[in-house]
Structure formats: C-alpha cells, structure tokens
Biopython code that builds the backbone (N, CA, C, O; Angstrom):
import numpy as np
from Bio.PDB.StructureBuilder import StructureBuilder

atoms = [
    (1, "MET", "N", (18.101, -39.377, 4.950)),
    (1, "MET", "CA", (16.731, -38.924, 5.090)),
    (1, "MET", "C", (16.390, -38.005, 3.926)),
    (1, "MET", "O", (17.135, -37.071, 3.627)),
    (2, "THR", "N", (15.284, -38.265, 3.282)),
    (2, "THR", "CA", (14.838, -37.458, 2.157)),
    (2, "THR", "C", (14.179, -36.186, 2.664)),
    (2, "THR", "O", (13.328, -36.215, 3.554)),
    (3, "GLN", "N", (14.592, -35.073, 2.077)),
    (3, "GLN", "CA", (14.003, -33.801, 2.477)),
    (3, "GLN", "C", (12.717, -33.576, 1.691)),
    (3, "GLN", "O", (12.697, -33.715, 0.468)),
    (4, "ILE", "N", (11.659, -33.234, 2.387)),
    (4, "ILE", "CA", (10.373, -32.968, 1.759)),
    (4, "ILE", "C", (10.364, -31.517, 1.303)),
    (4, "ILE", "O", (10.620, -30.607, 2.091)),
    (5, "SER", "N", (10.068, -31.308, 0.025)),
    (5, "SER", "CA", (10.025, -29.931, -0.470)),
    (5, "SER", "C", (8.762, -29.249, 0.046)),
    (5, "SER", "O", (7.680, -29.835, 0.096)),
    (6, "GLN", "N", (8.940, -28.031, 0.415)),
    (6, "GLN", "CA", (7.818, -27.276, 0.941)),
    (6, "GLN", "C", (7.128, -26.547, -0.197)),
    (6, "GLN", "O", (7.775, -26.016, -1.100)),
    (7, "SER", "N", (5.818, -26.530, -0.138)),
    (7, "SER", "CA", (5.089, -25.845, -1.194)),
    (7, "SER", "C", (4.787, -24.393, -0.818)),
    (7, "SER", "O", (4.340, -23.613, -1.659)),
    (8, "LEU", "N", (5.031, -24.030, 0.443)),
    (8, "LEU", "CA", (4.849, -22.637, 0.831)),
    (8, "LEU", "C", (6.004, -21.814, 0.285)),
    (8, "LEU", "O", (7.172, -22.170, 0.445)),
    (9, "VAL", "N", (5.664, -20.719, -0.353)),
    (9, "VAL", "CA", (6.676, -19.857, -0.953)),
    (9, "VAL", "C", (6.535, -18.466, -0.357)),
    (9, "VAL", "O", (5.450, -17.885, -0.342)),
    (10, "ASN", "N", (7.643, -17.947, 0.131)),
    (10, "ASN", "CA", (7.674, -16.624, 0.740)),
    (10, "ASN", "C", (8.134, -15.610, -0.315)),
    (10, "ASN", "O", (9.169, -15.800, -0.953)),
    (11, "ARG", "N", (7.360, -14.534, -0.495)),
    (11, "ARG", "CA", (7.730, -13.490, -1.452)),
    (11, "ARG", "C", (7.486, -12.126, -0.834)),
    (11, "ARG", "O", (6.632, -11.964, 0.038)),
    (12, "ASN", "N", (8.248, -11.150, -1.299)),
    (12, "ASN", "CA", (8.079, -9.773, -0.847)),
    (12, "ASN", "C", (7.107, -9.036, -1.759)),
    (12, "ASN", "O", (7.122, -9.207, -2.978)),
    (13, "ILE", "N", (6.269, -8.218, -1.148)),
    (13, "ILE", "CA", (5.349, -7.370, -1.892)),
    (13, "ILE", "C", (5.384, -5.972, -1.283)),
    (13, "ILE", "O", (5.866, -5.785, -0.166)),
    (14, "SER", "N", (4.877, -5.006, -2.013)),
    (14, "SER", "CA", (4.770, -3.636, -1.508)),
    (14, "SER", "C", (3.321, -3.373, -1.151)),
    (14, "SER", "O", (2.413, -3.633, -1.939)),
    (15, "ILE", "N", (3.119, -2.854, 0.048)),
    (15, "ILE", "CA", (1.777, -2.557, 0.559)),
    (15, "ILE", "C", (1.722, -1.084, 0.933)),
    (15, "ILE", "O", (2.692, -0.527, 1.447)),
    (16, "ILE", "N", (0.583, -0.461, 0.673)),
    (16, "ILE", "CA", (0.392, 0.927, 1.082)),
    (16, "ILE", "C", (-0.245, 0.928, 2.468)),
    (16, "ILE", "O", (-1.304, 0.333, 2.666)),
    (17, "ASP", "N", (0.391, 1.588, 3.420)),
    (17, "ASP", "CA", (-0.144, 1.704, 4.763)),
    (17, "ASP", "C", (-1.359, 2.621, 4.717)),
    (17, "ASP", "O", (-1.253, 3.764, 4.271)),
    (18, "PRO", "N", (-2.527, 2.129, 5.178)),
    (18, "PRO", "CA", (-3.746, 2.946, 5.084)),
    (18, "PRO", "C", (-3.712, 4.201, 5.945)),
    (18, "PRO", "O", (-4.406, 5.170, 5.637)),
    (19, "VAL", "N", (-2.934, 4.211, 7.001)),
    (19, "VAL", "CA", (-2.865, 5.372, 7.896)),
    (19, "VAL", "C", (-1.931, 6.438, 7.331)),
    (19, "VAL", "O", (-2.312, 7.601, 7.201)),
    (20, "SER", "N", (-0.710, 6.036, 6.997)),
    (20, "SER", "CA", (0.284, 7.010, 6.541)),
    (20, "SER", "C", (0.241, 7.234, 5.034)),
    (20, "SER", "O", (0.682, 8.276, 4.548)),
    (21, "GLY", "N", (-0.291, 6.255, 4.287)),
    (21, "GLY", "CA", (-0.291, 6.352, 2.832)),
    (21, "GLY", "C", (1.050, 6.014, 2.209)),
    (21, "GLY", "O", (1.215, 6.107, 0.992)),
    (22, "GLN", "N", (2.011, 5.622, 3.036)),
    (22, "GLN", "CA", (3.340, 5.292, 2.533)),
    (22, "GLN", "C", (3.420, 3.819, 2.154)),
    (22, "GLN", "O", (2.757, 2.965, 2.743)),
    (23, "THR", "N", (4.240, 3.553, 1.166)),
    (23, "THR", "CA", (4.457, 2.183, 0.708)),
    (23, "THR", "C", (5.596, 1.554, 1.497)),
    (23, "THR", "O", (6.622, 2.189, 1.743)),
    (24, "HIS", "N", (5.404, 0.308, 1.887)),
    (24, "HIS", "CA", (6.477, -0.427, 2.544)),
    (24, "HIS", "C", (6.476, -1.870, 2.066)),
    (24, "HIS", "O", (5.452, -2.385, 1.615)),
    (25, "ARG", "N", (7.621, -2.513, 2.166)),
    (25, "ARG", "CA", (7.770, -3.898, 1.747)),
    (25, "ARG", "C", (7.394, -4.816, 2.902)),
    (25, "ARG", "O", (7.690, -4.541, 4.065)),
    (26, "THR", "N", (6.741, -5.904, 2.550)),
    (26, "THR", "CA", (6.404, -6.928, 3.525)),
    (26, "THR", "C", (6.475, -8.275, 2.812)),
    (26, "THR", "O", (6.473, -8.331, 1.583)),
    (27, "SER", "N", (6.536, -9.326, 3.563)),
    (27, "SER", "CA", (6.568, -10.643, 2.931)),
    (27, "SER", "C", (5.285, -11.389, 3.261)),
    (27, "SER", "O", (4.727, -11.254, 4.350)),
    (28, "ILE", "N", (4.836, -12.171, 2.304)),
    (28, "ILE", "CA", (3.689, -13.049, 2.523)),
    (28, "ILE", "C", (4.088, -14.447, 2.075)),
    (28, "ILE", "O", (4.951, -14.627, 1.216)),
    (29, "ARG", "N", (3.449, -15.404, 2.668)),
    (29, "ARG", "CA", (3.758, -16.805, 2.396)),
    (29, "ARG", "C", (2.485, -17.477, 1.908)),
    (29, "ARG", "O", (1.499, -17.596, 2.635)),
    (30, "LEU", "N", (2.536, -17.914, 0.652)),
    (30, "LEU", "CA", (1.399, -18.589, 0.039)),
    (30, "LEU", "C", (1.858, -19.919, -0.549)),
    (30, "LEU", "O", (3.043, -20.114, -0.819)),
    (31, "GLU", "N", (0.924, -20.814, -0.742)),
    (31, "GLU", "CA", (1.206, -22.049, -1.460)),
    (31, "GLU", "C", (1.521, -21.691, -2.905)),
    (31, "GLU", "O", (1.037, -20.678, -3.410)),
    (32, "GLU", "N", (2.320, -22.505, -3.572)),
    (32, "GLU", "CA", (2.667, -22.225, -4.963)),
    (32, "GLU", "C", (1.413, -22.105, -5.836)),
    (32, "GLU", "O", (1.364, -21.263, -6.732)),
    (33, "ILE", "N", (0.408, -22.935, -5.582)),
    (33, "ILE", "CA", (-0.824, -22.863, -6.378)),
    (33, "ILE", "C", (-1.545, -21.528, -6.150)),
    (33, "ILE", "O", (-2.211, -21.024, -7.054)),
    (34, "GLU", "N", (-1.413, -20.957, -4.950)),
    (34, "GLU", "CA", (-2.017, -19.649, -4.683)),
    (34, "GLU", "C", (-1.267, -18.541, -5.423)),
    (34, "GLU", "O", (-1.885, -17.606, -5.933)),
    (35, "TRP", "N", (0.064, -18.643, -5.481)),
    (35, "TRP", "CA", (0.844, -17.679, -6.264)),
    (35, "TRP", "C", (0.470, -17.768, -7.738)),
    (35, "TRP", "O", (0.346, -16.745, -8.411)),
    (36, "GLU", "N", (0.292, -18.982, -8.239)),
    (36, "GLU", "CA", (-0.108, -19.165, -9.639)),
    (36, "GLU", "C", (-1.484, -18.542, -9.885)),
    (36, "GLU", "O", (-1.692, -17.861, -10.890)),
    (37, "ALA", "N", (-2.401, -18.774, -8.983)),
    (37, "ALA", "CA", (-3.741, -18.191, -9.119)),
    (37, "ALA", "C", (-3.671, -16.667, -9.071)),
    (37, "ALA", "O", (-4.349, -15.987, -9.841)),
    (38, "LEU", "N", (-2.862, -16.140, -8.178)),
    (38, "LEU", "CA", (-2.703, -14.693, -8.050)),
    (38, "LEU", "C", (-2.128, -14.096, -9.338)),
    (38, "LEU", "O", (-2.605, -13.065, -9.813)),
    (39, "ARG", "N", (-1.113, -14.741, -9.898)),
    (39, "ARG", "CA", (-0.542, -14.263, -11.166)),
    (39, "ARG", "C", (-1.581, -14.309, -12.281)),
    (39, "ARG", "O", (-1.658, -13.395, -13.101)),
    (40, "ASP", "N", (-2.378, -15.372, -12.310)),
    (40, "ASP", "CA", (-3.423, -15.513, -13.323)),
    (40, "ASP", "C", (-4.457, -14.385, -13.202)),
    (40, "ASP", "O", (-4.828, -13.765, -14.198)),
    (41, "ILE", "N", (-4.906, -14.134, -11.998)),
    (41, "ILE", "CA", (-5.882, -13.066, -11.758)),
    (41, "ILE", "C", (-5.311, -11.726, -12.214)),
    (41, "ILE", "O", (-5.977, -10.968, -12.918)),
    (42, "CYS", "N", (-4.094, -11.443, -11.814)),
    (42, "CYS", "CA", (-3.477, -10.149, -12.141)),
    (42, "CYS", "C", (-3.279, -9.987, -13.639)),
    (42, "CYS", "O", (-3.440, -8.887, -14.168)),
    (43, "THR", "N", (-2.936, -11.050, -14.320)),
    (43, "THR", "CA", (-2.797, -10.993, -15.779)),
    (43, "THR", "C", (-4.139, -10.699, -16.421)),
    (43, "THR", "O", (-4.242, -9.837, -17.293)),
    (44, "ARG", "N", (-5.167, -11.415, -15.988)),
    (44, "ARG", "CA", (-6.508, -11.227, -16.561)),
    (44, "ARG", "C", (-7.090, -9.852, -16.255)),
    (44, "ARG", "O", (-7.787, -9.266, -17.084)),
    (45, "GLU", "N", (-6.803, -9.346, -15.068)),
    (45, "GLU", "CA", (-7.355, -8.055, -14.640)),
    (45, "GLU", "C", (-6.425, -6.884, -14.965)),
    (45, "GLU", "O", (-6.734, -5.733, -14.655)),
    (46, "ASN", "N", (-5.286, -7.186, -15.590)),
    (46, "ASN", "CA", (-4.308, -6.162, -15.962)),
    (46, "ASN", "C", (-3.884, -5.306, -14.762)),
    (46, "ASN", "O", (-3.916, -4.076, -14.808)),
    (47, "MET", "N", (-3.492, -5.987, -13.702)),
    (47, "MET", "CA", (-3.028, -5.296, -12.500)),
    (47, "MET", "C", (-1.800, -6.013, -11.951)),
    (47, "MET", "O", (-1.547, -7.176, -12.266)),
    (48, "SER", "N", (-1.057, -5.308, -11.138)),
    (48, "SER", "CA", (0.135, -5.920, -10.549)),
    (48, "SER", "C", (-0.256, -6.736, -9.312)),
    (48, "SER", "O", (-1.323, -6.542, -8.729)),
    (49, "ILE", "N", (0.628, -7.640, -8.935)),
    (49, "ILE", "CA", (0.418, -8.412, -7.716)),
    (49, "ILE", "C", (0.365, -7.466, -6.514)),
    (49, "ILE", "O", (-0.452, -7.651, -5.612)),
    (50, "ASN", "N", (1.229, -6.462, -6.502)),
    (50, "ASN", "CA", (1.210, -5.482, -5.404)),
    (50, "ASN", "C", (-0.135, -4.776, -5.324)),
    (50, "ASN", "O", (-0.666, -4.591, -4.229)),
    (51, "ASP", "N", (-0.701, -4.376, -6.471)),
    (51, "ASP", "CA", (-1.998, -3.698, -6.474)),
    (51, "ASP", "C", (-3.103, -4.612, -5.945)),
    (51, "ASP", "O", (-3.943, -4.184, -5.154)),
    (52, "PHE", "N", (-3.096, -5.875, -6.387)),
    (52, "PHE", "CA", (-4.104, -6.823, -5.905)),
    (52, "PHE", "C", (-3.998, -6.986, -4.393)),
    (52, "PHE", "O", (-5.006, -6.972, -3.686)),
    (53, "CYS", "N", (-2.766, -7.141, -3.903)),
    (53, "CYS", "CA", (-2.560, -7.347, -2.469)),
    (53, "CYS", "C", (-2.954, -6.113, -1.662)),
    (53, "CYS", "O", (-3.530, -6.239, -0.581)),
    (54, "CYS", "N", (-2.652, -4.931, -2.172)),
    (54, "CYS", "CA", (-3.059, -3.690, -1.495)),
    (54, "CYS", "C", (-4.575, -3.602, -1.419)),
    (54, "CYS", "O", (-5.140, -3.247, -0.384)),
    (55, "LYS", "N", (-5.229, -3.933, -2.537)),
    (55, "LYS", "CA", (-6.688, -3.887, -2.581)),
    (55, "LYS", "C", (-7.297, -4.870, -1.571)),
    (55, "LYS", "O", (-8.223, -4.524, -0.837)),
    (56, "ALA", "N", (-6.768, -6.087, -1.545)),
    (56, "ALA", "CA", (-7.273, -7.100, -0.603)),
    (56, "ALA", "C", (-7.007, -6.683, 0.838)),
    (56, "ALA", "O", (-7.860, -6.854, 1.709)),
    (57, "ASP", "N", (-5.834, -6.143, 1.080)),
    (57, "ASP", "CA", (-5.439, -5.759, 2.438)),
    (57, "ASP", "C", (-6.267, -4.595, 2.970)),
    (57, "ASP", "O", (-6.535, -4.523, 4.169)),
    (58, "SER", "N", (-6.673, -3.688, 2.095)),
    (58, "SER", "CA", (-7.400, -2.496, 2.550)),
    (58, "SER", "C", (-8.919, -2.628, 2.440)),
    (58, "SER", "O", (-9.647, -1.711, 2.820)),
    (59, "ASP", "N", (-9.402, -3.754, 1.926)),
    (59, "ASP", "CA", (-10.846, -3.965, 1.768)),
    (59, "ASP", "C", (-11.507, -4.060, 3.141)),
    (59, "ASP", "O", (-11.242, -4.988, 3.906)),
    (60, "GLU", "N", (-12.362, -3.100, 3.440)),
    (60, "GLU", "CA", (-13.005, -3.047, 4.765)),
    (60, "GLU", "C", (-13.952, -4.208, 5.020)),
    (60, "GLU", "O", (-14.281, -4.492, 6.172)),
    (61, "ARG", "N", (-14.398, -4.884, 3.963)),
    (61, "ARG", "CA", (-15.292, -6.036, 4.146)),
    (61, "ARG", "C", (-14.547, -7.261, 4.653)),
    (61, "ARG", "O", (-15.163, -8.183, 5.189)),
    (62, "ARG", "N", (-13.232, -7.282, 4.489)),
    (62, "ARG", "CA", (-12.427, -8.430, 4.903)),
    (62, "ARG", "C", (-12.258, -8.428, 6.418)),
    (62, "ARG", "O", (-11.868, -7.423, 7.012)),
    (63, "ARG", "N", (-12.555, -9.555, 7.024)),
    (63, "ARG", "CA", (-12.461, -9.690, 8.478)),
    (63, "ARG", "C", (-11.376, -10.660, 8.909)),
    (63, "ARG", "O", (-11.237, -10.947, 10.098)),
    (64, "GLU", "N", (-10.603, -11.171, 7.952)),
    (64, "GLU", "CA", (-9.564, -12.130, 8.284)),
    (64, "GLU", "C", (-8.509, -11.468, 9.167)),
    (64, "GLU", "O", (-8.248, -10.270, 9.058)),
    (65, "HIS", "N", (-7.918, -12.261, 10.028)),
    (65, "HIS", "CA", (-6.985, -11.742, 11.022)),
    (65, "HIS", "C", (-5.669, -11.255, 10.425)),
    (65, "HIS", "O", (-5.162, -10.203, 10.815)),
    (66, "SER", "N", (-5.125, -12.000, 9.499)),
    (66, "SER", "CA", (-3.803, -11.650, 8.974)),
    (66, "SER", "C", (-3.899, -11.155, 7.537)),
    (66, "SER", "O", (-4.874, -11.414, 6.832)),
    (67, "ARG", "N", (-2.868, -10.441, 7.128)),
    (67, "ARG", "CA", (-2.776, -9.941, 5.749)),
    (67, "ARG", "C", (-2.785, -11.116, 4.770)),
    (67, "ARG", "O", (-3.485, -11.075, 3.758)),
    (68, "THR", "N", (-2.020, -12.151, 5.063)),
    (68, "THR", "CA", (-1.958, -13.307, 4.178)),
    (68, "THR", "C", (-3.323, -13.958, 4.040)),
    (68, "THR", "O", (-3.700, -14.366, 2.941)),
    (69, "SER", "N", (-4.065, -14.064, 5.123)),
    (69, "SER", "CA", (-5.415, -14.635, 5.066)),
    (69, "SER", "C", (-6.348, -13.769, 4.230)),
    (69, "SER", "O", (-7.185, -14.294, 3.496)),
    (70, "ARG", "N", (-6.215, -12.454, 4.333)),
    (70, "ARG", "CA", (-7.039, -11.553, 3.518)),
    (70, "ARG", "C", (-6.734, -11.745, 2.032)),
    (70, "ARG", "O", (-7.645, -11.737, 1.204)),
    (71, "ILE", "N", (-5.469, -11.915, 1.701)),
    (71, "ILE", "CA", (-5.080, -12.115, 0.301)),
    (71, "ILE", "C", (-5.576, -13.466, -0.206)),
    (71, "ILE", "O", (-6.102, -13.559, -1.315)),
    (72, "ARG", "N", (-5.410, -14.507, 0.600)),
    (72, "ARG", "CA", (-5.913, -15.834, 0.209)),
    (72, "ARG", "C", (-7.420, -15.795, -0.035)),
    (72, "ARG", "O", (-7.915, -16.341, -1.021)),
    (73, "SER", "N", (-8.135, -15.147, 0.871)),
    (73, "SER", "CA", (-9.593, -15.059, 0.733)),
    (73, "SER", "C", (-9.994, -14.253, -0.499)),
    (73, "SER", "O", (-10.979, -14.581, -1.161)),
    (74, "ALA", "N", (-9.240, -13.206, -0.808)),
    (74, "ALA", "CA", (-9.529, -12.400, -2.000)),
    (74, "ALA", "C", (-9.328, -13.226, -3.266)),
    (74, "ALA", "O", (-10.085, -13.081, -4.227)),
    (75, "ILE", "N", (-8.318, -14.087, -3.275)),
    (75, "ILE", "CA", (-8.100, -14.976, -4.418)),
    (75, "ILE", "C", (-9.295, -15.907, -4.584)),
    (75, "ILE", "O", (-9.818, -16.065, -5.687)),
    (76, "LEU", "N", (-9.724, -16.520, -3.487)),
    (76, "LEU", "CA", (-10.884, -17.419, -3.546)),
    (76, "LEU", "C", (-12.147, -16.678, -3.961)),
    (76, "LEU", "O", (-12.919, -17.175, -4.781)),
    (77, "ASP", "N", (-12.360, -15.490, -3.397)),
    (77, "ASP", "CA", (-13.540, -14.691, -3.761)),
    (77, "ASP", "C", (-13.554, -14.360, -5.243)),
    (77, "ASP", "O", (-14.605, -14.382, -5.883)),
    (78, "HIS", "N", (-12.384, -14.055, -5.786)),
    (78, "HIS", "CA", (-12.308, -13.742, -7.211)),
    (78, "HIS", "C", (-12.799, -14.923, -8.042)),
    (78, "HIS", "O", (-13.621, -14.755, -8.942)),
    (79, "TYR", "N", (-12.293, -16.117, -7.739)),
    (79, "TYR", "CA", (-12.698, -17.287, -8.502)),
    (79, "TYR", "C", (-14.152, -17.661, -8.247)),
    (79, "TYR", "O", (-14.834, -18.138, -9.154)),
    (80, "ARG", "N", (-14.630, -17.454, -7.041)),
    (80, "ARG", "CA", (-16.046, -17.724, -6.749)),
    (80, "ARG", "C", (-16.939, -16.788, -7.541)),
    (80, "ARG", "O", (-17.963, -17.213, -8.075)),
    (81, "SER", "N", (-16.563, -15.513, -7.624)),
    (81, "SER", "CA", (-17.390, -14.567, -8.364)),
    (81, "SER", "C", (-17.353, -14.880, -9.861)),
    (81, "SER", "O", (-18.362, -14.728, -10.550)),
    (82, "GLN", "N", (-16.206, -15.312, -10.362)),
    (82, "GLN", "CA", (-16.102, -15.694, -11.777)),
    (82, "GLN", "C", (-16.932, -16.941, -12.055)),
    (82, "GLN", "O", (-17.537, -17.059, -13.120)),
    (83, "SER", "N", (-16.963, -17.858, -11.116)),
    (83, "SER", "CA", (-17.750, -19.076, -11.260)),
    (83, "SER", "C", (-19.241, -18.746, -11.320)),
    (83, "SER", "O", (-19.986, -19.348, -12.093)),
    (84, "GLY", "N", (-19.668, -17.787, -10.502)),
    (84, "GLY", "CA", (-21.060, -17.371, -10.506)),
    (84, "GLY", "C", (-21.468, -16.757, -11.828)),
    (84, "GLY", "O", (-22.599, -16.942, -12.277)),
    (85, "LYS", "N", (-20.552, -16.020, -12.460)),
    (85, "LYS", "CA", (-20.844, -15.416, -13.759)),
    (85, "LYS", "C", (-21.004, -16.476, -14.835)),
    (85, "LYS", "O", (-21.792, -16.315, -15.767)),
    (86, "LEU", "N", (-20.248, -17.564, -14.700)),
    (86, "LEU", "CA", (-20.355, -18.648, -15.683)),
    (86, "LEU", "C", (-21.648, -19.429, -15.524)),
    (86, "LEU", "O", (-22.178, -19.958, -16.501)),
    (87, "ASP", "N", (-22.166, -19.504, -14.290)),
    (87, "ASP", "CA", (-23.395, -20.251, -14.030)),
    (87, "ASP", "C", (-24.632, -19.515, -14.520)),
    (87, "ASP", "O", (-25.670, -20.134, -14.754)),
    (88, "SER", "N", (-24.533, -18.211, -14.674)),
    (88, "SER", "CA", (-25.701, -17.404, -15.067)),
    (88, "SER", "C", (-26.101, -17.642, -16.495)),
    (88, "SER", "O", (-27.062, -17.041, -16.976)),
]
sb = StructureBuilder()
sb.init_structure("model")
sb.init_model(0)
sb.init_chain("A")
sb.init_seg("    ")
for serial, (resi, resn, name, xyz) in enumerate(atoms, 1):
    if name == "N":
        sb.init_residue(resn, " ", resi, " ")
    sb.init_atom(name, np.array(xyz, "f"), 0.0, 1.0, " ", f" {name:<3s}", serial, name[0])
structure = sb.get_structure()
C-alpha cells in the first residue's frame, strides 16, 4: 500500500499570553503552502514568524475559534489587502 504524504506540517512557535504577558511555545498545523506564504509575508514585512503569529493571535478583530484559524485568516487577509493595493 502506498503511503500518501500529508501536506499538513506541524511546527512550534512562541506566543505571548495576553493575560500574563509571558511567552510560551505552542504548535500549529498549517498546509505547506500556508507556511510558504507565512515565510514570504514575514520576509517582506521584516518580521519573524513568531511576531506575525502573536499579532494574528492577539488581534481583537479576529473572531476565529482556534489560534490556527486566526493565523490562516491573517495570512489570507494580508494577501487580500495587498491585492487591493494593486487594483488601485
């Protein structure tokens, strides 16, 4: 039986707890294309992946249920906002 490779990749990131202000490690699972997009955004914006994830996780406008969903949505929002700038 051929094993199907999974495109979901689990990685550890550091998140700042909004209540205590302390940093802790957590894991998130994204598709490889989402990790690539995240790296691209962070390179262009001169920020770390941890900083991007902290920003997405603590954004009060985000209503997604899970941390991973908030990060995925922040990636999409970034590209949507960049697309809007190109259309102008």
